[in-house]
N, C-alpha and C positions, 0 to 999 in steps of 0.2 A: 470509834467507828460511827459514821453518820447514818442515822436510820431514816428510812423513807424511800420513796420511789425516785428514780433519776430525775423525773420531771419536777417533783417537789423540791429536791435538793437544788436543782438549777434555778427554780423559781425563787427560792429563799436567798440564794447567793445573789441573784440579780436584784432582788429587793434591797438587800444590804448595800450593794454597790450604788443603786439609784438614790438611796437615802444619803449616802456619803457624798455623792456628786451634788445633790441638791444643797446640802449643808455647806459644802465647800464653795458654793457660789457666793455666800454671804459671810462665811467665817474663814479664818486663816487655818493653816495646817495644824498648828498647836492646839487650837480650841475645838477642833473636830475630834471628839473623844468617843470611845465605845459607849459611854453613858448617853451622850447626845444622840448617837446613831440609834441606840436601843429605844429611846423615847419615841422615835418615828417609825419603827417597824411594827408589823402586825403580830409579832410574836415576842416573847419575853427576851430581855437582854441576855440572860445566861445562854439562851439558845444560839446567840451569835458565835459563842466560843466553839460550837460544833463545826463551824465553817471557817472561822478565822481566829487566830490566837492573839492578834494584836491589831491595832488600828493601822499600823504600817502594812500589814498583810492585806488589809482591805484596800488601801491606797495603791499598793503594788498590783492588785488584781484589777483595779480601775485603770491603772496605767497600761496593763496588759491588754485590756479591752480596747483602749484607745489606739494602741499600736496595731492591733488586729484590724480595726476599721481603716486606719491609714494605709496599711499594707494592702488591703483589699482594693482600695481606690488606686493605689500605685500600679497594681497588677492590671487593672483595666486600661491604664494609660500605656502600659508596655505594648499593648496590641496595636497601637497606632503611632508608636514613637519613631518608626523608621522614616516616616514622612515629615517629622517635625523639625523645626529649626531651633536655634538656641533660645530665642525669645519665647517661643511657644512652650518649650520644656520648662523654662523658668516660670512662666505663668501657670502652667498646669500644676506644678508642685506647690506654688504659692497659693493657688486656689484650693488645693487639697488640704493645706494647713490652715487656711482661713476657716475651714469647717471643723478643725480640730483644736479649738482654743483650749480645751481642757488638757489635751496632750502637752501643749506648750506651757501651760500653767504648771503642770506636774513636773515638767523638766526644770522649772525655775526653782523648785524647792530642793531640799537636801536629799538626793537619791541615796546617798550613803546610809543615812539613818533608816530609810525605808528598807533597804536591803539587809542592813545589820540586824534589824528587829523583826525579820521574817524567817520562817523555817526554810531549810535548804530546798525542800521540794517546791515551795512557792517561788523561791528565787530562780530555780532551774526553769520552771514553767515560764516565768517572766522573761528570762534571758533567751529562751527558745523563741518566744514571740517577737522580742526585740530583734533577734537575729534574722527572723524571717522578713521583718520590715526592712532591715538593712540590706538583705540580699535582694529584695524586690526593688529598692531604690537603686542598687548597683545594676540590676538588670535593665532598668529604665534608662539609666545614663549610658550603659554599654550599647543598648539598642539604638539610642538616638545619636550616639557618637562612635560608630564602629571603627573609626580610624585611630581611636585612642588606645594606648596600651593598658593592660590590666592595672599596672602601677599608677598610671595617670587617672584612671577611673576611680581606683581606691582612694587616691589623694583627694579627689573632688568629694567623694562620699563622706570620708572622715572629716574633712573640713566643714562640710555643710552640717553634719550631725552635731559637731561641736558648736557651730553657729546657732543652731536651733535653741540651745539652752538659754541664750540671751534675748530671744525675740520677745517673749511675753513681758519681761520687766521693762523693756523699752517702749512697748506699746501701751501697757496698762500700769503706769506708775500710780501709786496711791496719792491722795491729797497731801499726806504728811511728807512723802518723798518729794513731790512737786514743790511744796512750801520750802523745804530745806534747800532744794536746788535754786529756787528763786532767791533765797537768802544769800547764797554764795555766787550768784550770777551765772549759773549753768542753765543753758536753754534746754527745755525738754522737747524732744522731737514730736511733731504732730504727724503721726503716721499710722498705718494699719498693718496688720499681720501680712496681708497680701503684698503691700508695697515694700515692706522691709525684707520679706523673704525673697521677692523678685529681684530687688536691688542686690542682695547678697549673692544670689545665684548667678546673676549676670557678671559678677566679678570673678567667680570661680569656675563657671562652666567653660569647657574648651572653646 
């Protein structure tokens, strides 16, 4: 049982997530450990276990926060989608993901490991938030393209959600990856999140 006021609990959880996010900017998933996170928090490392049982739970909560922020932005777009054309919708979604670099980066790591090493209640909370983002994206597509059948809308949404997993690696290849591609003669695309997302959406939107 976590002790403290709801405000203190929320504050400490947010501090843990913020530290994890900051470390993840310069370290890879494997090297971000509870020990490293504990070094940067204002409270002792053992206290972290009152809120998260593993680093995967912390990353999953960070993932959940990103999906919430993205869902909120998509919801705002739904209000004006009736007047939007195909290109406008593609640009809106692309711009919303340009702001969610962390979400795309998290999608590029092994989600299975995150989920497998998290408690069921953490996983349920994450899936609920992911589900809301998926529903909001569906609402946006359905509103912008009212003549499409539910099956056609679902096909667009599922195809795009799968596409999202590959955006970050194509835009942000490491020096080691680029060097290896140069060695075997594979060109690395010079693109941005917005451009890649917009290009993909223009191919799958009705």
